[in-house]
MARLUM-938917 format. One record per residue (C-alpha): x, y, z. Coordinates in pm, whole numbers, padded with zeros to 5 digits, always signed. Example, Ala and Ser with C-alpha at 12.3 -4.5 7.8 and 13.67 -1.06 7.14 Angstrom:
! residues 2
+01230-00450+00780 +01367-00106+00714 
This chain:
! residues 173
-08370-10930-07147 -08488-10731-07432 -08763-10510-07459 -08897-10534-07807 -09159-10220-07909 -09325-10256-08242 -09318-09972-08458 -09687-09888-08417 -09603-09803-08077 -09297-09631-08098 -09485-09379-08316 -09799-09389-08083 -09595-09340-07799 -09410-09066-08019 -09727-08885-08038 -09832-08862-07696 -09492-08720-07599 -09533-08468-07884 -09875-08351-07799 -09762-08339-07394 -09420-08136-07496 -09637-07871-07678 -09928-07850-07480 -09741-07787-07144 -09560-07535-07374 -09880-07322-07472 -09958-07365-07049 -09637-07241-06926 -09613-06952-07222 -09951-06823-07116 -09835-06832-06756 -09520-06674-06809 -09711-06329-07077 -09966-06344-06797 -09715-06300-06488 -09886-06140-06108 -10227-06068-06113 -10232-05734-06226 -10587-05647-05999 -10689-05910-05696 -10878-06206-05719 -11138-06346-05614 -10991-06605-05361 -11081-06803-04967 -10827-06828-04756 -10868-06949-04388 -10796-06795-04063 -10661-06954-03804 -10987-06986-03613 -11123-07149-03960 -11377-06896-04039 -11306-06845-04416 -11128-06514-04553 -11226-06410-04903 -11157-06063-05185 -11480-05909-04990 -11290-05895-04655 -10981-05715-04742 -10990-05352-04595 -11097-05032-04736 -10946-04731-04848 -10571-04894-04804 -10258-05058-04953 -10251-05412-04974 -09960-05607-04909 -10027-05920-04997 -09695-06142-04915 -09738-06551-04980 -09466-06736-04844 -09375-07099-04721 -09189-07197-04406 -08884-07329-04498 -08827-07070-04753 -08522-06928-04666 -08580-06592-04873 -08902-06574-04733 -08764-06580-04362 -08511-06301-04507 -08755-06090-04622 -09024-06100-04367 -08800-06052-04054 -08678-05792-04224 -09006-05666-04287 -09121-05713-03911 -08862-05516-03789 -08994-05155-04014 -09358-05250-03928 -09423-04947-03767 -09327-04795-04091 -09598-04912-04322 -09873-04752-04105 -10027-04719-04445 -10047-05095-04552 -10246-05388-04441 -10055-05681-04433 -10191-06038-04567 -09974-06270-04537 -09992-06598-04701 -09946-06947-04662 -09970-07327-04750 -09816-07480-04457 -10016-07559-04193 -10125-07364-03814 -09857-07507-03599 -09557-07413-03861 -09745-07083-03958 -09711-06973-03591 -09399-07080-03500 -09256-06928-03802 -09404-06601-03739 -09269-06598-03362 -08865-06680-03459 -08900-06454-03806 -09176-06219-03794 -09239-06161-03392 -09304-05783-03455 -09589-05837-03654 -09755-06108-03486 -10077-05921-03292 -10077-05645-03502 -10436-05530-03623 -10268-05423-03969 -10146-05765-04016 -10372-06061-04095 -10212-06480-04084 -10394-06696-04382 -10366-07024-04418 -10452-07137-04814 -10502-07544-04787 -10689-07484-05117 -10388-07395-05276 -10557-07150-05474 -10251-06887-05425 -10074-06982-05756 -10312-06980-06035 -10477-06690-05913 -10223-06453-05813 -09962-06634-06014 -09639-06567-05803 -09329-06582-05971 -09104-06701-05725 -09075-06723-05273 -09207-06507-05146 -09390-06301-05381 -09509-05937-05232 -09767-05762-05350 -09836-05433-05343 -10175-05320-05396 -10390-04930-05461 -10688-04934-05215 -10900-04983-05610 -10756-05361-05572 -10443-05337-05893 -10094-05375-05890 -09911-05119-05778 -09556-05327-05750 -09468-05696-05776 -09161-05803-05584 -08962-06199-05554 -08684-06297-05380 -08450-06068-05259 -08678-05729-05245 -08583-05451-05030 -08785-05375-04737 -08733-05009-04810 -08895-05063-05218 -09177-05187-05062 -09222-04913-04810 -09165-04649-05141 -09499-04889-05287 -09693-04881-05019 -09575-04470-04982 -09674-04418-05394 
């Protein structure tokens, strides 16, 4: 069966595709230029008990390490396992581990890959059910690890394959 598209319809389709292409290019261009959040943005995530957690709940007068991860991501598993093994060295930092996954999956992940971080006073597990993290913190890849100073300004951003020693150096700066 042959479908015949009139020149008028063909022109309309071309215009729609052109506008969509230009618009998506502008969005990607502005996103790429902005990079990871230089200052911790406003956000609302959930603690595992259902209570909300926002920017005002972050630790004061300490370095803040935010790790955005996915439970199925190999790089996330490796990085959090490596951090967990060295967690004793991160006394100057408060960790906030953020995932869009469900509570059961995150708990299982933590047990398997980051068990030494479980229950530590300087580690807070958070869920992002409203998917705010990506648009507000602008990660480049999984895992996304941000080290912020006590003024909530970015010290260093790490993408996949980061080394724990480099994260520790950023925390101790």
